[in-house]
PAZAPA-4460 file (N, C-alpha, C; in steps of 0.05 Angstrom, whole numbers, plus 32768, in hexadecimal, padded with zeros to 4 digits):
% residues 103
    n_x    n_y    n_z   ca_x   ca_y   ca_z    c_x    c_y    c_z   seq   type   mol
   82BA   85D7   80BE   82B0   85F0   80C1   8294   85EB   80BE     1      M     A
   8283   8601   80C9   8273   860C   80BC   8263   861F   80B9     2      I     A
   8253   8620   809D   8251   8636   809A   8225   863B   8095     3      L     A
   8228   865A   80A4   820B   8656   80A3   81FC   865A   8092     4      N     A
   81DE   8659   8089   81DF   8659   8067   81DA   867E   805C     5      E     A
   81E2   8686   8069   81F1   869F   8056   8208   869E   8051     6      E     A
   8219   8696   805D   8237   868C   8055   822D   867F   8036     7      Q     A
   821B   8661   8043   821D   8651   802A   820F   865F   8010     8      Q     A
   820D   866D   8014   81F7   867B   7FF6   8211   8693   7FE6     9      R     A
   8223   869B   7FFA   8233   86A7   7FF3   824C   86A8   7FEA    10      R     A
   8247   8688   7FF6   825C   8680   7FE3   8255   866B   7FCD    11      L     A
   823E   8666   7FC3   8233   865D   7FB0   822C   866F   7F97    12      R     A
   8232   8685   7FA0   8226   86A1   7F96   8241   86A0   7F85    13      L     A
   825B   86A5   7F96   827B   86B0   7F8A   8285   868F   7F6F    14      L     A
   827F   8672   7F81   8287   865B   7F78   8270   8645   7F5E    15      A     A
   8258   8653   7F6B   824C   8648   7F5B   823B   8631   7F67    16      G     A
   821C   8629   7F5F   820E   861E   7F77   820E   8608   7F79    17      G     A
   8228   85F8   7F64   822E   85D9   7F6D   8250   85DA   7F83    18      D     A
   8251   85F4   7F8E   8267   85F3   7F8D   8269   85D8   7FA8    19      I     A
   825B   85C7   7FC1   825B   85BC   7FC6   8261   859E   7FBB    20      F     A
   824C   859B   7FB3   8251   8584   7FA3   826E   857F   7F93    21      R     A
   8275   8591   7F7F   828F   8593   7F75   82A8   8587   7F8D    22      R     A
   82A0   859E   7FA2   82B1   858F   7FB9   82A7   8575   7FC2    23      L     A
   8296   8573   7FC0   828E   8548   7FCE   8283   855A   7FE3    24      R     A
   8289   8573   7FF0   8278   8564   800F   8260   8553   800A    25      V     A
   826D   8544   8024   8254   8538   8026   8236   8538   8031    26      P     A
   8226   8532   8030   8212   853D   8031   81FD   855C   8020    27      G     A
   8204   8566   801B   81FE   857A   8008   81E8   8572   7FEB    28      F     A
   81F1   8565   7FE1   81E5   855C   7FCD   81D0   8552   7FD4    29      N     A
   81C5   8546   7FF6   81B4   8543   8003   819C   8553   8018    30      T     A
   81A9   8569   8012   8198   8583   8026   81B7   8585   8039    31      G     A
   81CC   8575   8043   81E1   8588   8050   81E1   857B   8068    32      G     A
   81D7   855B   8072   81D1   8549   8084   81DB   8533   8083    33      F     A
   81F6   8533   808F   8209   851C   808A   8209   850D   80A7    34      V     A
   8208   84ED   809E   820C   84D1   80BB   822E   84E2   80C4    35      T     A
   822A   84EA   80DB   824E   84E3   80E6   8254   84CA   80E3    36      P     A
   826A   84CD   80E1   8281   84BA   80DD   8297   84B8   80FB    37      Q     A
   828E   84A1   80F6   82B1   8490   8112   82C0   849A   8104    38      L     A
   82DD   84A7   8106   8300   84A3   8100   830C   84A2   810C    39      V     A
   831A   848E   8105   8333   8493   8118   834E   849C   8113    40      N     A
   8347   84B2   812F   8351   84CC   812F   8370   84C8   812C    41      P     A
   8381   84B4   812A   839E   84AD   8122   83A0   84B7   8102    42      A     A
   838D   84AC   80F4   838A   84A5   80D7   8389   84BF   80C3    43      G     A
   8372   84CA   80DA   8365   84DB   80DB   8377   8502   80D2    44      F     A
   8388   84FD   80E3   8394   8516   80FF   83AE   8516   80E9    45      I     A
   83B6   84F8   80E8   83D6   84F7   80D9   83D6   84F7   80C0    46      G     A
   83BF   84EF   80A5   83BF   84EA   8093   83B9   84CF   8089    47      G     A
   83C1   84BE   8096   83C9   849A   808D   83A7   8492   8090    48      Q     A
   83AE   8483   807D   838D   8470   8076   8395   845A   808E    49      N     A
   8392   8455   80AD   8393   8443   80C1   8376   8440   80CA    50      V     A
   8381   841B   80C2   8366   8409   80C8   8362   8401   80DD    51      S     A
   8374   8409   80ED   836E   83F1   810D   8364   8402   8112    52      A     A
   8356   83F7   8135   834B   8405   813C   835B   841F   8155    53      P     A
   835A   842B   815D   8358   8442   8170   835E   843E   8180    54      V     A
   8379   8431   819A   837C   8435   81B5   8386   8444   81C2    55      Q     A
   8385   8440   81DF   8381   844E   81EC   839B   8445   8204    56      I     A
   83AC   8445   8207   83B4   8450   8227   83AE   8448   8230    57      D     A
   83BB   8430   8247   83B2   8426   825F   83B5   843F   8272    58      P     A
   83CA   8458   8274   83C0   8463   828B   83A4   8471   8287    59      V     A
   8399   847E   8266   8388   848F   8267   836B   8476   8268    60      S     A
   8374   8464   8267   8352   8446   8271   8354   8454   8295    61      I     A
   8364   8450   8298   8364   8449   82B4   8364   846A   82C2    62      K     A
   8371   847E   82AF   8364   849B   82BA   8345   8499   82B1    63      A     A
   8344   849C   82AD   8324   849A   82A2   830E   8484   82AF    64      Q     A
   8318   8470   82B2   8306   845F   82BE   82FF   8469   82E0    65      A     A
   8319   846D   82EA   8324   8486   8313   830E   8498   8301    66      D     A
   830A   84A0   82F2   82FF   84BA   82EB   82D8   84B6   82F0    67      A     A
   82CF   8492   82E6   82C1   8492   82E9   82B2   8480   82F4    68      I     A
   82C7   847A   8311   82C7   846F   8329   82BE   847B   833E    69      A     A
   82C4   8497   8337   82CC   84AD   834E   82AF   84B4   834C    70      G     A
   82A5   84BD   833B   828B   84C8   8336   827B   84AF   8339    71      E     A
   8283   84A6   8333   8267   848B   8340   8264   848C   8363    72      V     A
   8279   8484   836C   8283   8487   8385   826E   84A2   838F    73      G     A
   8271   84B0   838B   826D   84D0   838E   8249   84C8   838E    74      I     A
   8243   84C0   8377   821E   84B7   8372   821B   84A1   8389    75      R     A
   8224   848C   8380   8218   847C   8396   820F   8483   83AC    76      V     A
   8231   8498   83C2   8233   849C   83D4   821B   84AE   83E2    77      S     A
   8213   84BD   83DB   81FA   84D2   83D2   81E0   84C2   83D7    78      E     A
   81E0   84AD   83C0   81C1   84A1   83BC   81C8   8494   83E0    79      S     A
   81D6   8482   83DB   81E0   8472   8407   81CB   8481   8419    80      V     A
   81DE   849D   8416   81DB   84B6   8428   81C0   84B4   842E    81      E     A
   81AB   84C0   8416   819B   84CC   840F   817F   84B1   8426    82      S     A
   8179   84A1   8409   8172   8482   841E   8174   847B   843B    83      A     A
   8180   8483   8441   8194   848E   8461   817D   8494   846E    84      I     A
   8182   84AA   846D   8170   84C0   8477   8157   84BE   846F    85      F     A
   8151   84BB   8455   8129   84BC   844F   811C   849C   8466    86      Q     A
   813B   848F   846C   8132   8475   8480   812F   847A   849A    87      A     A
   8147   848E   8499   8142   849E   84B1   8124   84AB   84B9    88      N     A
   811F   84C2   84B0   810B   84CD   84AA   80ED   84AF   84A9    89      E     A
   80E3   849E   849D   80CE   8495   84A4   80D1   8489   84B0    90      R     A
   80EC   847A   84C6   80E7   8472   84E1   80D7   847A   84F2    91      S     A
   80E2   8498   84EC   80DC   84B5   8506   80BB   84B2   8509    92      E     A
   80B2   84BC   84EC   809B   84BE   84E0   808B   84A3   84F9    93      R     A
   8093   848E   84EC   8087   847F   84F6   808C   8470   851D    94      K     A
   8096   8484   8522   809F   8481   853A   808A   8498   8546    95      K     A
   8084   84AB   853C   807E   84C4   8549   8056   84BE   8543    96      S     A
   8055   84B3   8529   8035   8496   8527   8038   8498   8539    97      L     A
   8040   847E   8541   8037   846B   8555   8034   8473   8573    98      S     A
   8046   8487   857A   8042   8496   8595   802D   84A6   8598    99      K     A
   8025   84B3   857B   8006   84C0   8578   7FEE   84B5   8575   100      N     A
   7FF4   8494   856C   7FD7   8494   8572   7FDB   8471   8588   101      I     A
   7FEF   8476   859C   7FEF   8460   85AB   7FF0   8446   85AB   102      G     A
   8001   8440   858D   800A   8428   8588   8024   8420   85A1   103      L     A
***
């Protein structure tokens, strides 16, 4: 939840100026900035205290890898096509230049 400055002011008026400290809201003792913390979603959502790393199933990994490979393939294809076009343009300019100067 995010509270704008006005909402924070009203909350402090209703509940006291130290409400965030009493609630142990991280960062509000030091100006409201907190360092992001990585959380294991299974432990966070399930309320479990899980210390094992998050595991992604092989099907999801394959789907993500395929999506990345598809994007890379498109970008490589576009780059190669552009390079060939530019090389052809340079070749045509050289031919035209040599024709014009009689080489």
